[in-house]
TIVEXPA-131828 format. One record per residue (C-alpha): x, y, z; residue number from 1. Coordinates in steps of 0.25 Angstrom, whole numbers, plus 5000, padded with zeros to 4 digits. Layout:
N
      u      v      w   fivex
      X      Y      Z     NUM
...
REM end
This chain:
816
      u      v      w   fivex
   4849   5063   5170       1
   4853   5052   5160       2
   4865   5052   5151       3
   4858   5057   5138       4
   4851   5068   5146       5
   4864   5072   5152       6
   4871   5074   5139       7
   4860   5082   5133       8
   4859   5091   5145       9
   4874   5093   5144      10
   4874   5096   5130      11
   4863   5107   5133      12
   4871   5112   5144      13
   4884   5114   5136      14
   4878   5119   5123      15
   4877   5133   5128      16
   4892   5133   5131      17
   4898   5139   5119      18
   4911   5145   5123      19
   4922   5134   5125      20
   4933   5143   5130      21
   4935   5147   5144      22
   4942   5159   5150      23
   4955   5156   5156      24
   4950   5159   5170      25
   4939   5149   5168      26
   4948   5138   5162      27
   4952   5133   5176      28
   4938   5130   5179      29
   4934   5123   5167      30
   4930   5108   5166      31
   4942   5099   5162      32
   4936   5086   5156      33
   4946   5083   5145      34
   4949   5069   5147      35
   4959   5067   5136      36
   4964   5077   5125      37
   4957   5075   5112      38
   4958   5079   5098      39
   4950   5092   5101      40
   4958   5097   5114      41
   4969   5107   5115      42
   4979   5112   5126      43
   4978   5125   5133      44
   4982   5128   5148      45
   4973   5133   5158      46
   4972   5138   5172      47
   4968   5129   5183      48
   4962   5135   5195      49
   4964   5122   5203      50
   4979   5122   5200      51
   4982   5136   5202      52
   4991   5137   5190      53
   4991   5134   5175      54
   4987   5120   5175      55
   4990   5110   5163      56
   4975   5109   5158      57
   4972   5107   5144      58
   4960   5112   5137      59
   4951   5107   5126      60
   4945   5115   5115      61
   4931   5109   5117      62
   4929   5101   5104      63
   4923   5087   5103      64
   4923   5075   5094      65
   4909   5079   5088      66
   4909   5091   5080      67
   4894   5091   5079      68
   4893   5091   5095      69
   4892   5104   5103      70
   4905   5105   5112      71
   4902   5102   5126      72
   4909   5112   5135      73
   4910   5113   5150      74
   4904   5125   5156      75
   4913   5137   5160      76
   4911   5134   5174      77
   4909   5121   5181      78
   4898   5118   5191      79
   4902   5122   5205      80
   4902   5108   5211      81
   4911   5102   5200      82
   4926   5103   5206      83
   4938   5105   5197      84
   4951   5098   5195      85
   4949   5084   5200      86
   4938   5085   5211      87
   4927   5081   5201      88
   4927   5067   5206      89
   4921   5070   5219      90
   4909   5062   5222      91
   4902   5074   5228      92
   4902   5082   5216      93
   4889   5089   5212      94
   4888   5088   5197      95
   4877   5097   5191      96
   4877   5092   5177      97
   4876   5078   5172      98
   4887   5069   5166      99
   4893   5069   5156     100
   4902   5081   5158     101
   4909   5084   5144     102
   4918   5096   5148     103
   4931   5100   5141     104
   4941   5109   5146     105
   4936   5122   5142     106
   4949   5131   5141     107
   4955   5139   5130     108
   4961   5129   5120     109
   4971   5131   5109     110
   4964   5128   5096     111
   4977   5125   5089     112
   4982   5114   5099     113
   4982   5100   5092     114
   4974   5089   5099     115
   4979   5076   5103     116
   4973   5063   5110     117
   4980   5053   5119     118
   4984   5039   5116     119
   4979   5028   5125     120
   4992   5022   5130     121
   4985   5016   5142     122
   4980   5002   5140     123
   4965   5001   5143     124
   4965   4989   5152     125
   4950   4987   5151     126
   4942   4973   5152     127
   4944   4970   5138     128
   4959   4972   5138     129
   4960   4964   5151     130
   4952   4953   5144     131
   4962   4953   5132     132
   4974   4952   5142     133
   4968   4940   5149     134
   4964   4933   5137     135
   4978   4935   5130     136
   4986   4932   5142     137
   4981   4917   5140     138
   4985   4918   5126     139
   4999   4923   5129     140
   4996   4935   5121     141
   5006   4944   5128     142
   5017   4936   5122     143
   5011   4937   5108     144
   5009   4951   5110     145
   5023   4954   5114     146
   5028   4946   5102     147
   5019   4954   5092     148
   5023   4967   5098     149
   5038   4964   5095     150
   5034   4960   5081     151
   5027   4973   5079     152
   5039   4981   5084     153
   5048   4973   5074     154
   5038   4976   5063     155
   5039   4991   5066     156
   5054   4991   5065     157
   5053   4984   5051     158
   5042   4992   5045     159
   5048   5006   5051     160
   5062   5002   5045     161
   5055   4999   5031     162
   5048   5012   5031     163
   5061   5019   5034     164
   5068   5012   5023     165
   5058   5016   5013     166
   5058   5031   5017     167
   5073   5031   5017     168
   5075   5024   5004     169
   5065   5033   4997     170
   5071   5046   5003     171
   5085   5041   4999     172
   5081   5038   4985     173
   5073   5051   4982     174
   5084   5060   4989     175
   5095   5053   4981     176
   5088   5056   4968     177
   5085   5070   4972     178
   5099   5074   4976     179
   5105   5067   4964     180
   5096   5075   4955     181
   5099   5088   4962     182
   5114   5084   4961     183
   5113   5082   4946     184
   5105   5095   4945     185
   5116   5103   4952     186
   5127   5096   4944     187
   5120   5099   4931     188
   5116   5113   4933     189
   5126   5120   4942     190
   5138   5119   4932     191
   5129   5128   4923     192
   5127   5138   4935     193
   5140   5145   4932     194
   5136   5150   4919     195
   5122   5153   4923     196
   5125   5160   4936     197
   5121   5149   4945     198
   5106   5149   4939     199
   5107   5134   4936     200
   5108   5131   4951     201
   5093   5134   4951     202
   5089   5121   4944     203
   5095   5112   4955     204
   5089   5121   4966     205
   5075   5120   4959     206
   5076   5105   4958     207
   5080   5104   4973     208
   5068   5112   4976     209
   5059   5103   4968     210
   5064   5090   4974     211
   5062   5096   4988     212
   5048   5103   4986     213
   5041   5091   4979     214
   5044   5080   4990     215
   5042   5090   5002     216
   5029   5095   4996     217
   5024   5081   4994     218
   5028   5077   5008     219
   5023   5089   5015     220
   5009   5088   5008     221
   5008   5073   5012     222
   5011   5077   5026     223
   5002   5089   5026     224
   4990   5084   5019     225
   4990   5069   5022     226
   4996   5066   5036     227
   5001   5079   5044     228
   5005   5070   5056     229
   5017   5066   5047     230
   5024   5080   5048     231
   5037   5080   5055     232
   5045   5068   5060     233
   5033   5062   5068     234
   5042   5060   5081     235
   5034   5070   5089     236
   5021   5063   5085     237
   5026   5049   5088     238
   5031   5055   5101     239
   5018   5061   5105     240
   5011   5048   5101     241
   5020   5039   5110     242
   5017   5049   5121     243
   5002   5046   5120     244
   4997   5057   5111     245
   4988   5053   5099     246
   4994   5060   5087     247
   4984   5058   5076     248
   4988   5050   5063     249
   5002   5048   5068     250
   5003   5033   5066     251
   4995   5030   5053     252
   5000   5024   5041     253
   4997   5036   5032     254
   5006   5044   5042     255
   5017   5034   5039     256
   5015   5036   5024     257
   5015   5051   5024     258
   5027   5051   5034     259
   5035   5042   5025     260
   5032   5050   5012     261
   5034   5063   5020     262
   5048   5060   5025     263
   5052   5055   5011     264
   5048   5068   5004     265
   5053   5077   5015     266
   5067   5071   5015     267
   5068   5070   5000     268
   5063   5084   4999     269
   5075   5089   5007     270
   5068   5094   5020     271
   5077   5096   5032     272
   5072   5083   5039     273
   5074   5068   5039     274
   5066   5055   5038     275
   5071   5049   5052     276
   5061   5056   5061     277
   5048   5052   5053     278
   5053   5037   5054     279
   5049   5037   5069     280
   5035   5041   5065     281
   5035   5031   5054     282
   5039   5020   5064     283
   5028   5024   5073     284
   5018   5023   5062     285
   5023   5009   5058     286
   5022   5005   5073     287
   5008   5010   5075     288
   5003   5003   5062     289
   5010   4990   5064     290
   5006   4988   5079     291
   4991   4990   5076     292
   4990   4979   5066     293
   4980   4988   5058     294
   4980   5000   5049     295
   4969   5010   5052     296
   4973   5018   5040     297
   4970   5007   5030     298
   4959   5001   5039     299
   4966   4988   5040     300
   4967   4979   5052     301
   4977   4968   5052     302
   4971   4962   5065     303
   4985   4961   5071     304
   4992   4967   5083     305
   4978   4970   5089     306
   4983   4970   5103     307
   4992   4982   5100     308
   4981   4992   5096     309
   4981   5002   5107     310
   4989   5015   5110     311
   4998   5008   5120     312
   5003   4997   5111     313
   5004   5006   5099     314
   5013   5016   5107     315
   5024   5006   5109     316
   5024   5002   5094     317
   5025   5017   5090     318
   5037   5019   5099     319
   5043   5007   5092     320
   5040   5012   5079     321
   5046   5025   5082     322
   5059   5018   5087     323
   5059   5010   5074     324
   5058   5023   5066     325
   5070   5029   5073     326
   5078   5017   5071     327
   5075   5016   5056     328
   5078   5031   5055     329
   5092   5031   5062     330
   5096   5016   5062     331
   5096   5017   5077     332
   5088   5006   5084     333
   5092   5010   5098     334
   5091   5025   5095     335
   5077   5022   5089     336
   5073   5016   5102     337
   5079   5027   5111     338
   5072   5037   5102     339
   5059   5031   5104     340
   5061   5031   5119     341
   5067   5044   5121     342
   5060   5053   5111     343
   5046   5046   5108     344
   5042   5036   5118     345
   5034   5040   5131     346
   5032   5026   5136     347
   5041   5013   5135     348
   5045   5001   5142     349
   5056   4991   5141     350
   5049   4981   5131     351
   5045   4993   5122     352
   5060   4997   5121     353
   5064   4983   5117     354
   5053   4983   5106     355
   5057   4997   5101     356
   5071   4993   5100     357
   5068   4981   5092     358
   5059   4989   5082     359
   5071   4999   5081     360
   5081   4988   5078     361
   5072   4981   5068     362
   5069   4994   5061     363
   5084   4997   5060     364
   5087   4983   5055     365
   5077   4983   5044     366
   5081   4997   5039     367
   5095   4993   5039     368
   5092   4981   5030     369
   5083   4988   5021     370
   5092   5001   5019     371
   5105   4993   5018     372
   5099   4984   5007     373
   5094   4997   5000     374
   5108   5003   5001     375
   5115   4990   4997     376
   5122   4988   5010     377
   5125   4974   5014     378
   5129   4977   5029     379
   5116   4983   5033     380
   5122   4996   5038     381
   5111   5006   5034     382
   5106   5008   5047     383
   5095   5019   5046     384
   5089   5030   5038     385
   5098   5041   5045     386
   5111   5035   5042     387
   5122   5044   5046     388
   5133   5035   5043     389
   5145   5030   5051     390
   5157   5038   5055     391
   5169   5034   5049     392
   5177   5035   5062     393
   5172   5033   5076     394
   5168   5047   5082     395
   5176   5050   5094     396
   5176   5062   5103     397
   5185   5068   5114     398
   5180   5072   5127     399
   5183   5086   5125     400
   5173   5086   5114     401
   5161   5083   5124     402
   5159   5098   5127     403
   5159   5101   5112     404
   5148   5090   5110     405
   5140   5096   5122     406
   5141   5110   5115     407
   5136   5104   5102     408
   5125   5098   5110     409
   5122   5112   5116     410
   5122   5117   5102     411
   5113   5107   5097     412
   5103   5109   5108     413
   5103   5124   5105     414
   5101   5122   5090     415
   5090   5111   5093     416
   5082   5120   5102     417
   5083   5131   5092     418
   5078   5122   5081     419
   5067   5117   5089     420
   5062   5131   5093     421
   5063   5136   5079     422
   5056   5124   5073     423
   5045   5125   5083     424
   5043   5139   5080     425
   5043   5136   5065     426
   5033   5125   5067     427
   5023   5134   5075     428
   5024   5144   5064     429
   5020   5133   5054     430
   5009   5128   5062     431
   5003   5142   5064     432
   5006   5148   5050     433
   5006   5136   5040     434
   4993   5129   5044     435
   4989   5126   5029     436
   4993   5112   5023     437
   4998   5118   5010     438
   5006   5128   5018     439
   5013   5116   5026     440
   5017   5110   5012     441
   5022   5123   5007     442
   5030   5125   5019     443
   5037   5112   5018     444
   5040   5115   5003     445
   5046   5129   5007     446
   5055   5123   5017     447
   5060   5113   5007     448
   5063   5124   4997     449
   5070   5132   5008     450
   5079   5120   5011     451
   5083   5118   4996     452
   5085   5133   4994     453
   5094   5134   5006     454
   5102   5122   5002     455
   5104   5128   4988     456
   5108   5141   4994     457
   5119   5134   5002     458
   5124   5126   4991     459
   5124   5138   4982     460
   5131   5148   4991     461
   5141   5139   4999     462
   5153   5135   4992     463
   5157   5122   5000     464
   5164   5113   4990     465
   5171   5100   4995     466
   5179   5090   4987     467
   5172   5077   4983     468
   5175   5065   4991     469
   5169   5071   5004     470
   5155   5073   4998     471
   5144   5068   5007     472
   5133   5066   4996     473
   5131   5056   4985     474
   5130   5067   4975     475
   5140   5078   4979     476
   5136   5092   4972     477
   5147   5099   4965     478
   5139   5112   4963     479
   5149   5124   4962     480
   5161   5116   4967     481
   5173   5112   4960     482
   5175   5098   4954     483
   5177   5087   4964     484
   5170   5095   4974     485
   5156   5095   4980     486
   5147   5105   4987     487
   5146   5102   5001     488
   5134   5111   5003     489
   5126   5103   4993     490
   5131   5090   4999     491
   5123   5094   5012     492
   5110   5097   5005     493
   5110   5087   4993     494
   5107   5075   5002     495
   5097   5071   5013     496
   5099   5076   5027     497
   5103   5063   5032     498
   5114   5062   5022     499
   5119   5076   5026     500
   5119   5072   5041     501
   5128   5060   5037     502
   5137   5069   5029     503
   5139   5079   5040     504
   5143   5067   5049     505
   5153   5060   5040     506
   5158   5071   5030     507
   5173   5073   5032     508
   5178   5086   5038     509
   5178   5098   5029     510
   5166   5093   5021     511
   5158   5106   5023     512
   5161   5121   5025     513
   5157   5128   5038     514
   5148   5137   5031     515
   5141   5125   5024     516
   5138   5118   5037     517
   5134   5131   5044     518
   5124   5135   5034     519
   5119   5121   5032     520
   5117   5120   5047     521
   5109   5133   5048     522
   5100   5130   5035     523
   5097   5115   5039     524
   5094   5120   5054     525
   5083   5130   5048     526
   5078   5120   5038     527
   5076   5109   5048     528
   5069   5118   5057     529
   5060   5123   5046     530
   5057   5109   5041     531
   5054   5101   5054     532
   5039   5105   5056     533
   5035   5105   5041     534
   5024   5096   5036     535
   5033   5085   5031     536
   5038   5072   5037     537
   5052   5075   5042     538
   5061   5072   5054     539
   5070   5082   5062     540
   5081   5072   5065     541
   5089   5073   5052     542
   5089   5088   5050     543
   5093   5090   5065     544
   5104   5080   5064     545
   5109   5087   5051     546
   5109   5101   5057     547
   5117   5096   5069     548
   5127   5088   5061     549
   5129   5101   5052     550
   5132   5110   5064     551
   5140   5099   5072     552
   5149   5098   5060     553
   5149   5113   5058     554
   5154   5115   5072     555
   5165   5104   5071     556
   5170   5112   5058     557
   5170   5125   5065     558
   5177   5119   5077     559
   5187   5113   5068     560
   5190   5126   5061     561
   5192   5133   5074     562
   5201   5121   5079     563
   5208   5114   5067     564
   5215   5105   5077     565
   5203   5099   5083     566
   5203   5085   5077     567
   5191   5080   5085     568
   5182   5088   5077     569
   5176   5077   5068     570
   5164   5084   5060     571
   5156   5072   5059     572
   5156   5070   5074     573
   5152   5084   5077     574
   5141   5083   5066     575
   5136   5071   5074     576
   5136   5078   5087     577
   5130   5090   5081     578
   5118   5081   5075     579
   5116   5075   5089     580
   5116   5089   5096     581
   5106   5095   5086     582
   5097   5083   5087     583
   5097   5083   5102     584
   5094   5098   5101     585
   5082   5096   5092     586
   5077   5082   5097     587
   5082   5082   5111     588
   5085   5067   5111     589
   5097   5061   5117     590
   5099   5046   5119     591
   5091   5041   5107     592
   5098   5052   5098     593
   5112   5049   5102     594
   5109   5034   5100     595
   5103   5037   5086     596
   5115   5045   5082     597
   5125   5034   5087     598
   5117   5023   5079     599
   5116   5032   5067     600
   5130   5036   5066     601
   5137   5024   5072     602
   5145   5032   5081     603
   5152   5025   5093     604
   5145   5024   5106     605
   5156   5033   5112     606
   5151   5044   5104     607
   5137   5043   5111     608
   5143   5052   5122     609
   5145   5065   5113     610
   5131   5062   5107     611
   5124   5062   5120     612
   5131   5074   5125     613
   5127   5082   5113     614
   5113   5077   5113     615
   5111   5079   5128     616
   5117   5093   5127     617
   5108   5097   5115     618
   5095   5091   5122     619
   5098   5099   5135     620
   5101   5112   5128     621
   5089   5110   5119     622
   5079   5106   5130     623
   5083   5119   5137     624
   5076   5127   5126     625
   5065   5118   5120     626
   5061   5103   5118     627
   5065   5094   5107     628
   5058   5096   5093     629
   5049   5084   5095     630
   5044   5088   5108     631
   5043   5102   5103     632
   5034   5098   5092     633
   5025   5090   5101     634
   5023   5103   5110     635
   5021   5111   5098     636
   5010   5102   5093     637
   5004   5102   5107     638
   5005   5087   5108     639
   5001   5083   5123     640
   5014   5076   5125     641
   5017   5070   5139     642
   5032   5073   5143     643
   5040   5064   5152     644
   5038   5073   5164     645
   5026   5082   5168     646
   5027   5096   5165     647
   5032   5105   5177     648
   5019   5112   5177     649
   5012   5099   5183     650
   5021   5098   5195     651
   5012   5101   5208     652
   4999   5098   5200     653
   4990   5086   5203     654
   4980   5078   5195     655
   4968   5087   5200     656
   4975   5099   5193     657
   4976   5093   5179     658
   4965   5083   5178     659
   4953   5085   5169     660
   4939   5085   5175     661
   4927   5082   5175     662
   4928   5069   5167     663
   4919   5063   5158     664
   4916   5049   5163     665
   4909   5037   5159     666
   4901   5027   5168     667
   4905   5012   5168     668
   4892   5009   5162     669
   4888   5021   5154     670
   4878   5025   5143     671
   4882   5023   5129     672
   4875   5036   5125     673
   4883   5044   5136     674
   4896   5038   5131     675
   4893   5042   5117     676
   4889   5056   5120     677
   4901   5058   5129     678
   4910   5054   5118     679
   4903   5063   5108     680
   4904   5075   5117     681
   4918   5074   5122     682
   4931   5069   5117     683
   4938   5063   5129     684
   4945   5050   5127     685
   4944   5044   5141     686
   4933   5043   5151     687
   4933   5038   5165     688
   4923   5027   5168     689
   4916   5028   5181     690
   4906   5020   5189     691
   4898   5023   5202     692
   4892   5035   5195     693
   4880   5042   5201     694
   4871   5046   5189     695
   4878   5052   5178     696
   4889   5058   5186     697
   4900   5050   5179     698
   4911   5059   5184     699
   4908   5055   5198     700
   4910   5040   5196     701
   4921   5031   5200     702
   4931   5029   5190     703
   4932   5014   5185     704
   4940   5016   5172     705
   4942   5024   5159     706
   4937   5022   5145     707
   4942   5028   5132     708
   4934   5036   5122     709
   4939   5026   5111     710
   4934   5014   5119     711
   4920   5021   5121     712
   4919   5024   5106     713
   4922   5009   5103     714
   4911   5005   5113     715
   4901   5013   5107     716
   4905   5009   5093     717
   4904   4995   5096     718
   4891   4996   5105     719
   4898   4990   5117     720
   4886   4992   5126     721
   4881   4984   5138     722
   4867   4982   5131     723
   4874   4973   5120     724
   4886   4968   5127     725
   4883   4954   5124     726
   4885   4956   5109     727
   4899   4964   5110     728
   4905   4958   5123     729
   4911   4945   5117     730
   4917   4953   5105     731
   4923   4965   5113     732
   4937   4965   5117     733
   4949   4975   5118     734
   4951   4973   5103     735
   4938   4979   5101     736
   4944   4993   5104     737
   4958   4990   5098     738
   4952   4987   5084     739
   4948   5002   5083     740
   4961   5007   5088     741
   4968   5017   5085     742
   4957   5025   5077     743
   4946   5024   5087     744
   4932   5029   5082     745
   4927   5042   5087     746
   4913   5044   5093     747
   4908   5049   5080     748
   4909   5035   5075     749
   4899   5030   5085     750
   4884   5031   5081     751
   4874   5038   5090     752
   4868   5029   5100     753
   4854   5031   5096     754
   4849   5017   5101     755
   4860   5015   5111     756
   4858   5027   5120     757
   4855   5018   5132     758
   4866   5008   5130     759
   4877   5006   5141     760
   4892   5005   5140     761
   4899   4997   5150     762
   4913   5002   5151     763
   4919   4991   5161     764
   4925   4983   5150     765
   4930   4994   5141     766
   4936   5004   5151     767
   4950   5005   5157     768
   4947   5001   5172     769
   4960   5005   5177     770
   4964   5019   5172     771
   4975   5027   5179     772
   4970   5036   5189     773
   4976   5047   5198     774
   4972   5055   5210     775
   4969   5070   5208     776
   4980   5073   5218     777
   4991   5066   5211     778
   5002   5074   5205     779
   5002   5078   5190     780
   5017   5073   5188     781
   5013   5059   5194     782
   5001   5059   5185     783
   5009   5063   5173     784
   5019   5051   5175     785
   5007   5041   5176     786
   5000   5047   5164     787
   5013   5047   5155     788
   5019   5034   5160     789
   5006   5026   5158     790
   5002   5033   5145     791
   4989   5037   5150     792
   4978   5045   5142     793
   4969   5047   5154     794
   4972   5048   5169     795
   4960   5048   5178     796
   4960   5056   5191     797
   4951   5050   5202     798
   4948   5055   5216     799
   4948   5046   5228     800
   4934   5040   5225     801
   4939   5035   5211     802
   4931   5046   5205     803
   4936   5054   5193     804
   4942   5067   5196     805
   4948   5070   5182     806
   4956   5065   5171     807
   4970   5068   5166     808
   4975   5066   5152     809
   4987   5070   5144     810
   4983   5084   5142     811
   4983   5087   5156     812
   4998   5085   5157     813
   5000   5095   5145     814
   5004   5109   5151     815
   5003   5120   5141     816
REM end
């Protein structure tokens, strides 16, 4: 039977199968032909009869790329002669149906699970790529390519810093005008409140509400209706991207624009968040855009940097952009590089570390020049957006304080774990009960109003007056205090969160009451927990540091009142340790965070030891209860992230027990009509190429390579057939495929092959002839290390005869 008849017969056979859901007891016998997780597949556990335990298989929900095509589903029972779990490659198999086999794993699927695809970090070293390498080797292209790569990293650092400067200057100007207006409003209305029983205090409160609601509503509406991917800090999305997961629309210019505007409106609106976290996302977008030499948003190709148009190269640039963003945010080039390596990167090498460090240094240097000029400084001392200031005296510690620092770390770990747990529950509640777009905008406005209301209640009811001279703000509010006094509670709220952190670090002893700091810690703890997860662009670093600085200074005050003779209780020192402990408890970072805090505050290297003790204690205690907030967000969104080590459930398993089979294969020289129909009927992204095929039994052929879906679509679009080879061969190169990167066309853009049904495609020059392969008896932990270290998307499982036994993709390592 020829290919066309086989397809028709297959459609007729499967059209009667209307029930895509199998009973749990049948799931272990279902066909598993998912070759890559696509946008229409979701995760769900199943029972494997071969493994004898709950096996980490993932199911699909049986949707296809074409809505007008009927779903092709596997039968609920396989033919008796088709073996399961890897033995499908035997040459003695008796197949009762013709190829192609378009099966999906028919198991119960969670409809609410998001769908992601993998990135192709493995370089496709096909004939076209090798020809380019040989050609450019004679032209000394390798040296030029390295030089261009360094130039791109320098450009990434400069442009990221300029964007950070723009955001910072706009936020500072708008915030200054906002709080100056509120200061004047309080100054004008509060003296009249004594005669009016305090009713005039309502006017500043209404103004404050107005100046919070308007920007927050505008920013939330932009994020919700224009680019939802910009919600949050963006660090979990960048981390997932660098791990090999394709997050849609994460590195587009429109994403950068909405992110920048969203951060400005959120910070100016007074939400409990900061602008530092989103700078990492901004740097990643800048890196992805510059390195490609074109803009798909504006449909403009500058025809430069063409050699870097693939996922592998873009990944390295995005990592450098993230490091440049951290460096610009904190003025910490070494901390930025370490942050990218510790928290974001999944792959790196020595050369990448050097280039990332250069991008970070250039970013800090550029930001230093611009902001120092803006603030009128001649000594270029304005180092970053998150400028905590330098301590007047060197921070010293006694060795008997080390247990105290450890206890602070334990406290930070407990508070951080509780914060992560509470925030996760709140976000799950949001996801379930606030699905409407207008509801998300209203929720952001309600949280902003709640923050203003709580701040006003604290200012009104707490009498904390301090003498002028110790005021931490540019506009100290007198409110109900006497002359030459200011309200310390208003001083905490009438400024940006970064300025409040700086005040808690550097205010002299006695600047606040215990009640003030205690209530402020509780209120801001709850506000930050409710804010992170809103549909706004905000980071979690600043509110976490602010809460930690508040309770760290509070504990120092309490200890001092209990032991007045304790001269070592410097409130700024304990505020810094508290901030580090709280950050470690929420973020679970150690090395990079300690270096960032040291570079930001300018503390001596001798104080690195107390910082690292607090951070490690917080991380260990927090890890006992849950994971860091970024990893938690990744899990809640069901992103198929590969950890550094395989999960314990995979110990003792072999490739045979997790592979997907039978596999949709393509012959080395195959019919264009078969390829077209196959791409229409299934949504896999990688197909083994086989030869030595008997008839149409492709899955019995010997493996000679692998071809990607994107390559097949380009071949069909450009009519790269054997019959007209003399026309396209001289003009076809690896650049033919790079020109359509990254937005590869779908099969819907290929017109029907009415007059090209009998045309043939020769894949010998397009396929990757050396795919990574493993044996069905190889252990899963070993396979996991190979898969992750090489950044693979597909891993072929072959038997001793070099015939396909199955295929392993990212989802096969995700245990749910």
